[in-house]
N, C-alpha and C positions, 0 to 999 in steps of 0.2 A: 969406536966404542958409543953407541948413544947417551949413554947419562953421563959423558965426558961435554956434552953440547947443553945439557941443562944448566939454565942459571941456578947463580948461590941461595935462592928463595925457592926454587923447585927442589932442588939437592938436599934440603933441609927440611922438607917435607915432611918427613915420617922420622926424624931425629931426635926432637925433644919430648914427647909424648904428650904433646897439649891438645889436646885433642882442636882447639877451635882455631889454634897459628895452625896445627894439621889439615882440618879438615876444609877451611875458610878458601884458601886457594885451591884447593879441586873443586870448589863450589859448592860443596855440601858444608849444613847447619842444621844441627835439630831444628824446629819449629820452633821460634819461642816461647817461651814460659806459660802456661796458661792463666798465671797470676799477671800477667804485662796485660792477657790480651784482653780485645773490645769485649772477647764475648762472657769472661769471668764474671761474675759479678758475688754478692756477698752471698746471694742465695745458692748458687752456685756450688757443686761441692768441689773442694781445695783440689789443688791439683794432685799432693802429696797423698791424698787418698785414690787417687784415681790411679797411680801409681804401681797402686798396693791391687789395683781392679786385674791388671793385664799387662804384661812385660812391655805389650806396645805402646802403651800407655805412656811408658817412664823413658821408653826408646824418643819417643816424640816431642818430649820437654825438654829442654835448653837444661832448666833447672835442677830434673831429673839426672840430666844425664852428668852435672856437673859433679853432685851425689854421689852417684853410679860409680866415677871414674876414680872421686878421692877414697869408696870401698875398695875397688880393683887395687889403684894402688896400695896401701894398707895390708891387700891380702895376696897384693905382688900375681894377679891375674891381666890387669891392663891391655895385653896387647891383643886379647880377645875384643875388650873394645875399641879400642884403635882398630884392629882390620875391620870389624865389624861397620865403620861410619868412613874407612877408605874404602871400601867397596861399593858403598853409596856415593862417594864421593867421584869414583871413577867413571859413574853412570854419566855424569856433568861433564867430563871431562871432554876436550875438543879431540876431534879425529886424530891432529897433529900432535897431540900430545899421549896420547892413549898409550903407544906401546912403551912410550918411558914412565909415563906413568905406572902402569901394570911393572916394568921391571924392577921402579921404586919398591912395590909393595909385596912382589916376590921377594924379594932381597931382603928385603924389611920383619915380613912376617912369617914366610915359609920357609927361608932356605935352613935358617935355625933352626927350623922345628919346634920354632915356640908355642904353635897353635897343634891342638889335639882335631886334627881331620886324618880321614882316614887314607891311604897311602893311594888309592885308587885314584882317588879326587888330587891329589897333590900331583901323579903323575900323567894324567890329560893337562891342567894347568903349563907343567914343564914341557908337553911337546906342545902346545898351542904358544908357548913363549919361542921354543925353538922353530918356529915353521911361518913365525912372525901372523897368525891365525888369531889374533888379538882383535876383540869387540869388547864391549860394554860389560857380557856378561861370561867374560870370563871368570872369574871370581864366584859366579853365583853358586854352585854346589859347595865351595869352601863356605862362603858366608853363611849359607843355610845351615849346615852340619854345629859352626862357631854360633851362631844365635842360639840353634836348640841347645847347644851345653850349657851357655849362659841363663837361656832360659829354667833349666834344670836344676842347674847345681848355683850360679852365682847370685842367682835373683832372689831367691827362697833366703838367702843368707844373708842378701842386703838387706830383704825387710826385717831383719832380726837382728840387724847391726845397731849400734851404738849411733851409728851415721844418721841413719835413716829412722829410727826413735827419737834421737834427741831433736834431732830437723822438725819432726810430728807433736813433739811436747814444746815446742818453741813456736808452735802455731805457722808453721811452715818459713821459717829466719833459719839460717845457718847459726848454730848457737856457737860459740867463741868456744867453745870445748867438747867443739864436733868432731877433735882428732883423738882425742882419749879413749883409752880402752875402757873404762870405767866399765862392771858391770847392772846390767838393767833392772 
């Protein structure tokens, strides 16, 4: 079994749900927060306003991803976000680790039907895993389905959530009460 040959740190990649711990070993992390970017100045649009413009701006910003993950944990839908970034991370995995990482991602996210993806998509992934036809694109279709679902369902709810609204009201700083579920 190839999975038993993995180091402890590699086998823990998918166990703790912390996207930073999960994604860094795979080699992918969201780009730095626009607020700390050398391209951000006081005349620029604040990052949190860009997040409301489109879903991709949110996913490209590390602070936005942290808030989105906080929201997803609250709504018990973090598997979708974690899977999305695992799919980005596998594209940066070395060819020697590709099969092992693909099997871990499959086991963590697809085997237990934690994600809402089409049966045909899942079947195609299983066939590729069984026949060792694994490359960095193995999860592309599933990732696209999950991203579309998040964009259509999770993203609009996030923009209306206390977590986001309080963050905006605090001028882009996480308020101490961000975990509260108070009304708007």
